[in-house]
N, C-alpha and C positions, 0 to 999 in steps of 0.2 A: 543531530540524529535524524537518521530516516526512518518510518515505521513502514514495514511491508506488511500488506494485508493479503491473504490468500484464501484458495477456496471461496472465489469471488463468483456471484451470479454472471452469466454471460451478458444477462439485461443491465448489469451496471455499468451507469455512465460517470465521468470525472466529476460532473455535477451533484452526483447520486452522494458520492464521497466525500466532496468540500461538505456538504449538507450534515452529514453524519458526524463528522469531525469539526466541523464548527462549533457542535455543542462543548466543545472543549477549550475551544482558541481559537486563534487566527490562521488558517492554511496556510501557509505560503506557497508551496508548491503540489502537485496530486500528477501525477501522471498512470495509464494503463498501458503499458506495452502491449504491444500486437505483433504476433507471429509475422517475420518476415515473408514467408512466401504465401500465405494464404490472405493475409490482413486482419485476421480476426483476434479477437480479445485473446489474450492468454490465461485468465481466470486470478489474474493477481493485481496488485497495485502498488505504488509507494506515493505516501504522505509525507510530507512534511511541514511543521508546526513552526510558528513563531517563536515561541517559549518550548523550552525543554521540561518544565513541570507540567505544561499542556499536555505534551507527548505522552510521559511516562504514565500521565492519569490517565490516557486515551486508550492506550495499550492494556492497561489493569482493567479497566471497565469493559472494554468492547473484545477483549480475549474469549474464542468459544462463544460467542453470542449469535441466535439466528437472525442473518439479515437477508432479506430478499430471497427468502427460502434456503437459503444456506449457513452451514454453522463457520462463519468467519476466524481464521488466523490471524491474529495481530500480533507482532512482536518487533523487537529492533533489528530493523535491515542489517545484513551482514555485507560486505562486499566479497563480490567474487574473487576466488584464490587469482592470482596474476598467474598468466600461461607461461609459459618455458620460453615464450619468444616475447614475453615483457609487456603483453598487452591485458589490460584490465578488462573484464567483460560485462560492465556494467554501467 
């Protein structure tokens, strides 16, 4: 399962997210997608943790918490629907 973290501060870095989620368990992967045209952060991230129970606890505890000056949204990531051409967009 992958966690979606939305409404992030544009000052947030991968290390900040790893530190935040490490309180719940081992973080196996963390990414902050960039806008392909500007190279700037898009205000959301994806976090994967080693254990599903840690992910569930992190989602529960961090939903709507103020972090780095923003009320973050934390929930299970849903894959984007497949386009008509069969390409997944995530």
